[in-house]
VMD Tcl script that builds the backbone (N, CA, C; Angstrom):
set m [mol new atoms 342]
animate dup $m
set s [atomselect $m all]
$s set {name element resname resid chain x y z} {
  {N N MET 1 A 10.465 34.337 -27.328}
  {CA C MET 1 A 9.765 33.949 -26.144}
  {C C MET 1 A 8.929 32.700 -26.447}
  {N N MET 2 A 9.066 31.678 -25.613}
  {CA C MET 2 A 8.332 30.428 -25.814}
  {C C MET 2 A 7.002 30.486 -25.080}
  {N N LYS 3 A 6.030 30.051 -25.759}
  {CA C LYS 3 A 4.705 29.996 -25.139}
  {C C LYS 3 A 4.498 28.611 -24.539}
  {N N ASP 4 A 3.980 28.620 -23.343}
  {CA C ASP 4 A 3.644 27.344 -22.721}
  {C C ASP 4 A 2.320 26.856 -23.281}
  {N N LYS 5 A 2.376 25.699 -23.845}
  {CA C LYS 5 A 1.145 25.098 -24.344}
  {C C LYS 5 A 0.776 23.953 -23.413}
  {N N LYS 6 A -0.370 24.087 -22.846}
  {CA C LYS 6 A -0.836 23.033 -21.954}
  {C C LYS 6 A -1.490 21.944 -22.784}
  {N N LYS 7 A -1.066 20.738 -22.524}
  {CA C LYS 7 A -1.689 19.605 -23.201}
  {C C LYS 7 A -2.954 19.234 -22.444}
  {N N LYS 8 A -4.004 19.132 -23.184}
  {CA C LYS 8 A -5.257 18.716 -22.568}
  {C C LYS 8 A -5.294 17.195 -22.524}
  {N N SER 9 A -5.665 16.700 -21.402}
  {CA C SER 9 A -5.775 15.262 -21.235}
  {C C SER 9 A -6.924 14.740 -22.090}
  {N N LYS 10 A -6.670 13.622 -22.740}
  {CA C LYS 10 A -7.723 13.020 -23.556}
  {C C LYS 10 A -8.615 12.117 -22.715}
  {N N THR 11 A -8.191 11.871 -21.477}
  {CA C THR 11 A -9.001 11.064 -20.588}
  {C C THR 11 A -10.125 11.926 -20.046}
  {N N ARG 12 A -11.319 11.472 -20.254}
  {CA C ARG 12 A -12.474 12.215 -19.758}
  {C C ARG 12 A -13.060 11.476 -18.569}
  {N N PHE 13 A -13.316 12.228 -17.555}
  {CA C PHE 13 A -13.907 11.654 -16.365}
  {C C PHE 13 A -15.381 12.009 -16.314}
  {N N LYS 14 A -16.179 11.012 -16.064}
  {CA C LYS 14 A -17.611 11.246 -15.918}
  {C C LYS 14 A -17.825 11.787 -14.506}
  {N N PRO 15 A -18.463 12.941 -14.398}
  {CA C PRO 15 A -18.703 13.464 -13.058}
  {C C PRO 15 A -19.633 12.541 -12.271}
  {N N LEU 16 A -19.372 12.430 -10.992}
  {CA C LEU 16 A -20.195 11.588 -10.139}
  {C C LEU 16 A -21.482 12.306 -9.767}
  {N N SER 17 A -22.538 11.530 -9.663}
  {CA C SER 17 A -23.781 12.092 -9.140}
  {C C SER 17 A -23.575 12.292 -7.638}
  {N N PRO 18 A -24.399 13.107 -7.006}
  {CA C PRO 18 A -24.239 13.296 -5.557}
  {C C PRO 18 A -24.283 11.981 -4.777}
  {N N ILE 19 A -25.179 11.082 -5.162}
  {CA C ILE 19 A -25.290 9.814 -4.438}
  {C C ILE 19 A -24.040 8.961 -4.655}
  {N N GLU 20 A -23.476 9.001 -5.879}
  {CA C GLU 20 A -22.241 8.260 -6.151}
  {C C GLU 20 A -21.081 8.835 -5.347}
  {N N ALA 21 A -21.037 10.153 -5.218}
  {CA C ALA 21 A -19.973 10.807 -4.451}
  {C C ALA 21 A -20.058 10.422 -2.976}
  {N N VAL 22 A -21.274 10.398 -2.435}
  {CA C VAL 22 A -21.458 10.003 -1.035}
  {C C VAL 22 A -21.025 8.555 -0.845}
  {N N HIS 23 A -21.420 7.689 -1.772}
  {CA C HIS 23 A -21.058 6.273 -1.659}
  {C C HIS 23 A -19.548 6.092 -1.750}
  {N N GLU 24 A -18.917 6.809 -2.663}
  {CA C GLU 24 A -17.462 6.719 -2.808}
  {C C GLU 24 A -16.763 7.187 -1.527}
  {N N SER 25 A -17.274 8.244 -0.921}
  {CA C SER 25 A -16.708 8.737 0.344}
  {C C SER 25 A -16.876 7.700 1.450}
  {N N ALA 26 A -18.058 7.092 1.518}
  {CA C ALA 26 A -18.306 6.058 2.527}
  {C C ALA 26 A -17.369 4.874 2.316}
  {N N LYS 27 A -17.148 4.507 1.062}
  {CA C LYS 27 A -16.236 3.393 0.752}
  {C C LYS 27 A -14.829 3.718 1.232}
  {N N GLY 28 A -14.402 4.966 1.019}
  {CA C GLY 28 A -13.087 5.385 1.502}
  {C C GLY 28 A -12.991 5.308 3.015}
  {N N LEU 29 A -14.051 5.721 3.702}
  {CA C LEU 29 A -14.076 5.637 5.168}
  {C C LEU 29 A -14.053 4.185 5.634}
  {N N TYR 30 A -14.763 3.324 4.927}
  {CA C TYR 30 A -14.767 1.901 5.259}
  {C C TYR 30 A -13.370 1.310 5.055}
  {N N ASP 31 A -12.760 1.618 3.905}
  {CA C ASP 31 A -11.416 1.112 3.615}
  {C C ASP 31 A -10.397 1.586 4.650}
  {N N ALA 32 A -10.615 2.786 5.200}
  {CA C ALA 32 A -9.706 3.342 6.205}
  {C C ALA 32 A -10.027 2.835 7.612}
  {N N GLY 33 A -11.100 2.064 7.739}
  {CA C GLY 33 A -11.460 1.513 9.040}
  {C C GLY 33 A -12.247 2.468 9.925}
  {N N VAL 34 A -12.732 3.554 9.356}
  {CA C VAL 34 A -13.475 4.544 10.131}
  {C C VAL 34 A -14.928 4.115 10.351}
  {N N ILE 35 A -15.516 3.439 9.365}
  {CA C ILE 35 A -16.874 2.916 9.539}
  {C C ILE 35 A -16.842 1.396 9.411}
  {N N ASP 36 A -17.787 0.738 10.065}
  {CA C ASP 36 A -17.801 -0.725 10.061}
  {C C ASP 36 A -18.603 -1.284 8.880}
  {N N ALA 37 A -18.573 -2.602 8.753}
  {CA C ALA 37 A -19.229 -3.274 7.623}
  {C C ALA 37 A -20.739 -3.044 7.629}
  {N N THR 38 A -21.351 -3.030 8.803}
  {CA C THR 38 A -22.798 -2.810 8.879}
  {C C THR 38 A -23.166 -1.448 8.313}
  {N N THR 39 A -22.421 -0.427 8.703}
  {CA C THR 39 A -22.679 0.922 8.199}
  {C C THR 39 A -22.452 0.979 6.693}
  {N N MET 40 A -21.397 0.301 6.212}
  {CA C MET 40 A -21.118 0.292 4.772}
  {C C MET 40 A -22.254 -0.383 4.023}
  {N N HIS 41 A -22.792 -1.470 4.574}
  {CA C HIS 41 A -23.923 -2.152 3.929}
  {C C HIS 41 A -25.145 -1.240 3.866}
  {N N GLU 42 A -25.328 -0.423 4.897}
  {CA C GLU 42 A -26.441 0.527 4.888}
  {C C GLU 42 A -26.254 1.561 3.772}
  {N N PHE 43 A -25.009 2.033 3.598}
  {CA C PHE 43 A -24.729 2.964 2.494}
  {C C PHE 43 A -24.968 2.279 1.153}
  {N N ASP 44 A -24.540 1.020 1.032}
  {CA C ASP 44 A -24.765 0.277 -0.215}
  {C C ASP 44 A -26.254 0.230 -0.547}
  {N N ALA 45 A -27.072 -0.097 0.448}
  {CA C ALA 45 A -28.518 -0.210 0.229}
  {C C ALA 45 A -29.134 1.138 -0.138}
  {N N LEU 46 A -28.689 2.206 0.512}
  {CA C LEU 46 A -29.223 3.539 0.225}
  {C C LEU 46 A -28.858 4.024 -1.172}
  {N N CYS 47 A -27.743 3.537 -1.685}
  {CA C CYS 47 A -27.231 4.044 -2.958}
  {C C CYS 47 A -27.626 3.192 -4.158}
  {N N LEU 48 A -28.472 2.194 -3.944}
  {CA C LEU 48 A -28.932 1.384 -5.072}
  {C C LEU 48 A -29.707 2.252 -6.057}
  {N N THR 49 A -29.527 1.940 -7.329}
  {CA C THR 49 A -30.264 2.659 -8.362}
  {C C THR 49 A -31.745 2.332 -8.232}
  {N N PRO 50 A -32.598 3.341 -8.177}
  {CA C PRO 50 A -34.031 3.058 -8.052}
  {C C PRO 50 A -34.575 2.359 -9.300}
  {N N VAL 51 A -35.535 1.487 -9.076}
  {CA C VAL 51 A -36.182 0.774 -10.180}
  {C C VAL 51 A -37.459 1.534 -10.510}
  {N N ARG 52 A -37.564 1.966 -11.762}
  {CA C ARG 52 A -38.754 2.721 -12.149}
  {C C ARG 52 A -39.670 1.850 -12.992}
  {N N GLU 53 A -40.949 2.143 -12.886}
  {CA C GLU 53 A -41.949 1.449 -13.692}
  {C C GLU 53 A -41.724 1.809 -15.161}
  {N N LEU 54 A -42.009 0.868 -16.047}
  {CA C LEU 54 A -41.852 1.094 -17.483}
  {C C LEU 54 A -43.188 0.886 -18.183}
  {N N SER 55 A -43.509 1.783 -19.085}
  {CA C SER 55 A -44.745 1.651 -19.857}
  {C C SER 55 A -44.531 0.621 -20.966}
  {N N PRO 56 A -45.615 0.099 -21.533}
  {CA C PRO 56 A -45.476 -0.825 -22.664}
  {C C PRO 56 A -44.641 -0.217 -23.797}
  {N N ARG 57 A -44.849 1.051 -24.075}
  {CA C ARG 57 A -44.094 1.735 -25.137}
  {C C ARG 57 A -42.594 1.770 -24.807}
  {N N GLU 58 A -42.260 2.016 -23.537}
  {CA C GLU 58 A -40.849 2.053 -23.135}
  {C C GLU 58 A -40.199 0.680 -23.262}
  {N N ILE 59 A -40.928 -0.363 -22.901}
  {CA C ILE 59 A -40.383 -1.720 -23.004}
  {C C ILE 59 A -40.090 -2.050 -24.463}
  {N N LYS 60 A -41.013 -1.725 -25.338}
  {CA C LYS 60 A -40.802 -1.974 -26.770}
  {C C LYS 60 A -39.634 -1.138 -27.290}
  {N N ARG 61 A -39.535 0.124 -26.835}
  {CA C ARG 61 A -38.434 0.998 -27.257}
  {C C ARG 61 A -37.084 0.402 -26.846}
  {N N ILE 62 A -37.013 -0.134 -25.643}
  {CA C ILE 62 A -35.767 -0.746 -25.162}
  {C C ILE 62 A -35.386 -1.908 -26.067}
  {N N ARG 63 A -36.361 -2.783 -26.356}
  {CA C ARG 63 A -36.086 -3.958 -27.202}
  {C C ARG 63 A -35.650 -3.544 -28.598}
  {N N ILE 64 A -36.350 -2.596 -29.187}
  {CA C ILE 64 A -36.019 -2.147 -30.546}
  {C C ILE 64 A -34.653 -1.465 -30.563}
  {N N HIS 65 A -34.358 -0.694 -29.529}
  {CA C HIS 65 A -33.046 -0.038 -29.438}
  {C C HIS 65 A -31.924 -1.073 -29.412}
  {N N GLU 66 A -32.186 -2.218 -28.788}
  {CA C GLU 66 A -31.191 -3.293 -28.718}
  {C C GLU 66 A -31.169 -4.145 -29.989}
  {N N LYS 67 A -32.103 -3.870 -30.906}
  {CA C LYS 67 A -32.165 -4.549 -32.208}
  {C C LYS 67 A -32.314 -6.065 -32.070}
  {N N VAL 68 A -33.249 -6.466 -31.202}
  {CA C VAL 68 A -33.514 -7.894 -31.033}
  {C C VAL 68 A -35.009 -8.160 -31.165}
  {N N SER 69 A -35.318 -9.396 -31.523}
  {CA C SER 69 A -36.714 -9.819 -31.623}
  {C C SER 69 A -37.269 -10.050 -30.217}
  {N N GLN 70 A -38.582 -10.233 -30.159}
  {CA C GLN 70 A -39.193 -10.549 -28.868}
  {C C GLN 70 A -38.647 -11.866 -28.326}
  {N N ALA 71 A -38.395 -12.818 -29.211}
  {CA C ALA 71 A -37.881 -14.121 -28.777}
  {C C ALA 71 A -36.489 -13.993 -28.159}
  {N N VAL 72 A -35.627 -13.235 -28.804}
  {CA C VAL 72 A -34.264 -13.049 -28.283}
  {C C VAL 72 A -34.309 -12.260 -26.975}
  {N N PHE 73 A -35.124 -11.216 -26.942}
  {CA C PHE 73 A -35.272 -10.397 -25.738}
  {C C PHE 73 A -35.742 -11.271 -24.569}
  {N N ALA 74 A -36.713 -12.148 -24.841}
  {CA C ALA 74 A -37.233 -13.052 -23.812}
  {C C ALA 74 A -36.132 -13.962 -23.273}
  {N N LYS 75 A -35.274 -14.466 -24.153}
  {CA C LYS 75 A -34.165 -15.334 -23.718}
  {C C LYS 75 A -33.240 -14.589 -22.766}
  {N N TYR 76 A -32.860 -13.366 -23.137}
  {CA C TYR 76 A -31.985 -12.564 -22.277}
  {C C TYR 76 A -32.614 -12.336 -20.902}
  {N N LEU 77 A -33.930 -12.113 -20.881}
  {CA C LEU 77 A -34.622 -11.794 -19.633}
  {C C LEU 77 A -35.112 -13.038 -18.895}
  {N N ASN 78 A -34.829 -14.222 -19.464}
  {CA C ASN 78 A -35.230 -15.493 -18.871}
  {C C ASN 78 A -36.745 -15.545 -18.627}
  {N N THR 79 A -37.464 -15.164 -19.661}
  {CA C THR 79 A -38.926 -15.201 -19.601}
  {C C THR 79 A -39.454 -15.724 -20.933}
  {N N SER 80 A -40.746 -15.814 -21.070}
  {CA C SER 80 A -41.324 -16.340 -22.311}
  {C C SER 80 A -41.592 -15.217 -23.316}
  {N N VAL 81 A -41.682 -15.610 -24.582}
  {CA C VAL 81 A -42.024 -14.663 -25.641}
  {C C VAL 81 A -43.417 -14.095 -25.362}
  {N N SER 82 A -44.307 -14.932 -24.886}
  {CA C SER 82 A -45.664 -14.497 -24.562}
  {C C SER 82 A -45.650 -13.375 -23.517}
  {N N THR 83 A -44.797 -13.499 -22.531}
  {CA C THR 83 A -44.708 -12.466 -21.489}
  {C C THR 83 A -44.215 -11.150 -22.070}
  {N N VAL 84 A -43.188 -11.204 -22.919}
  {CA C VAL 84 A -42.673 -9.980 -23.549}
  {C C VAL 84 A -43.777 -9.327 -24.378}
  {N N LYS 85 A -44.510 -10.137 -25.143}
  {CA C LYS 85 A -45.620 -9.601 -25.948}
  {C C LYS 85 A -46.652 -8.918 -25.054}
  {N N GLN 86 A -47.002 -9.569 -23.962}
  {CA C GLN 86 A -48.000 -9.004 -23.048}
  {C C GLN 86 A -47.503 -7.707 -22.403}
  {N N TRP 87 A -46.211 -7.631 -22.074}
  {CA C TRP 87 A -45.646 -6.383 -21.541}
  {C C TRP 87 A -45.788 -5.264 -22.565}
  {N N GLU 88 A -45.446 -5.581 -23.814}
  {CA C GLU 88 A -45.464 -4.560 -24.867}
  {C C GLU 88 A -46.885 -4.128 -25.233}
  {N N LEU 89 A -47.854 -4.983 -24.984}
  {CA C LEU 89 A -49.255 -4.644 -25.253}
  {C C LEU 89 A -49.950 -4.047 -24.029}
  {N N GLY 90 A -49.277 -4.064 -22.904}
  {CA C GLY 90 A -49.865 -3.530 -21.677}
  {C C GLY 90 A -50.821 -4.485 -20.983}
  {N N GLU 91 A -50.814 -5.751 -21.406}
  {CA C GLU 91 A -51.694 -6.749 -20.792}
  {C C GLU 91 A -51.136 -7.257 -19.469}
  {N N LYS 92 A -49.825 -7.188 -19.324}
  {CA C LYS 92 A -49.123 -7.560 -18.098}
  {C C LYS 92 A -48.088 -6.484 -17.829}
  {N N HIS 93 A -47.636 -6.410 -16.591}
  {CA C HIS 93 A -46.609 -5.435 -16.232}
  {C C HIS 93 A -45.459 -6.156 -15.542}
  {N N PRO 94 A -44.224 -5.892 -15.963}
  {CA C PRO 94 A -43.091 -6.545 -15.309}
  {C C PRO 94 A -42.984 -6.100 -13.852}
  {N N ARG 95 A -42.577 -7.032 -13.007}
  {CA C ARG 95 A -42.388 -6.742 -11.586}
  {C C ARG 95 A -41.090 -7.388 -11.127}
  {N N GLY 96 A -40.657 -7.044 -9.954}
  {CA C GLY 96 A -39.525 -7.698 -9.312}
  {C C GLY 96 A -38.277 -7.733 -10.173}
  {N N THR 97 A -37.729 -8.934 -10.286}
  {CA C THR 97 A -36.474 -9.128 -11.012}
  {C C THR 97 A -36.589 -8.725 -12.471}
  {N N SER 98 A -37.713 -9.025 -13.097}
  {CA C SER 98 A -37.895 -8.665 -14.509}
  {C C SER 98 A -37.824 -7.155 -14.704}
  {N N LEU 99 A -38.465 -6.423 -13.820}
  {CA C LEU 99 A -38.448 -4.964 -13.913}
  {C C LEU 99 A -37.040 -4.424 -13.665}
  {N N LYS 100 A -36.338 -5.010 -12.716}
  {CA C LYS 100 A -34.954 -4.608 -12.425}
  {C C LYS 100 A -34.074 -4.858 -13.654}
  {N N LEU 101 A -34.221 -6.026 -14.291}
  {CA C LEU 101 A -33.435 -6.336 -15.487}
  {C C LEU 101 A -33.757 -5.379 -16.633}
  {N N LEU 102 A -35.027 -5.077 -16.829}
  {CA C LEU 102 A -35.411 -4.135 -17.889}
  {C C LEU 102 A -34.799 -2.754 -17.643}
  {N N ASN 103 A -34.796 -2.300 -16.398}
  {CA C ASN 103 A -34.168 -1.022 -16.059}
  {C C ASN 103 A -32.672 -1.069 -16.348}
  {N N LEU 104 A -32.037 -2.185 -16.021}
  {CA C LEU 104 A -30.604 -2.345 -16.267}
  {C C LEU 104 A -30.304 -2.325 -17.764}
  {N N VAL 105 A -31.095 -3.047 -18.553}
  {CA C VAL 105 A -30.912 -3.057 -20.011}
  {C C VAL 105 A -31.138 -1.658 -20.576}
  {N N ASP 106 A -32.103 -0.946 -20.041}
  {CA C ASP 106 A -32.369 0.416 -20.504}
  {C C ASP 106 A -31.158 1.316 -20.263}
  {N N ARG 107 A -30.515 1.173 -19.116}
  {CA C ARG 107 A -29.363 2.026 -18.783}
  {C C ARG 107 A -28.061 1.567 -19.428}
  {N N LYS 108 A -27.832 0.242 -19.460}
  {CA C LYS 108 A -26.510 -0.267 -19.838}
  {C C LYS 108 A -26.481 -1.123 -21.094}
  {N N GLY 109 A -27.650 -1.498 -21.609}
  {CA C GLY 109 A -27.689 -2.348 -22.796}
  {C C GLY 109 A -27.735 -3.825 -22.440}
  {N N LEU 110 A -28.055 -4.641 -23.432}
  {CA C LEU 110 A -28.169 -6.090 -23.211}
  {C C LEU 110 A -26.865 -6.728 -22.755}
  {N N GLN 111 A -25.729 -6.151 -23.172}
  {CA C GLN 111 A -24.448 -6.736 -22.781}
  {C C GLN 111 A -24.293 -6.768 -21.262}
  {N N ALA 112 A -25.024 -5.921 -20.545}
  {CA C ALA 112 A -24.941 -5.888 -19.082}
  {C C ALA 112 A -25.512 -7.151 -18.447}
  {N N ILE 113 A -26.381 -7.857 -19.159}
  {CA C ILE 113 A -26.973 -9.073 -18.592}
  {C C ILE 113 A -26.619 -10.315 -19.404}
  {N N ALA 114 A -25.743 -10.165 -20.375}
  {CA C ALA 114 A -25.366 -11.301 -21.233}
  {C C ALA 114 A -24.442 -12.260 -20.503}
}
mol reanalyze $m
mol bondsrecalc $m
mol representation Tube
mol addrep $m
């Protein structure tokens, strides 16, 4: 008697978060012509990754994790070395685009903005 051996797929799928699943469904509806571009843009805006505040310790941790100096980190973020130092000391706090970039580097690494 032969035993059926099921081959397990080596491809691993990352499960979608609920917000990613909703966005993917909306994209399918848009592609099918069920929802219009305005509605799709509203879904896009709702599904943006939130930008969280980062403490000086977290900013330094991100830089050290990426194994770069303050000077190199500043170049990637299009800011000055002085600003990076001030962020890490808590003398200044990143805002706007800088904070968004730091969040992106934290999630995806420096290669995401290279």
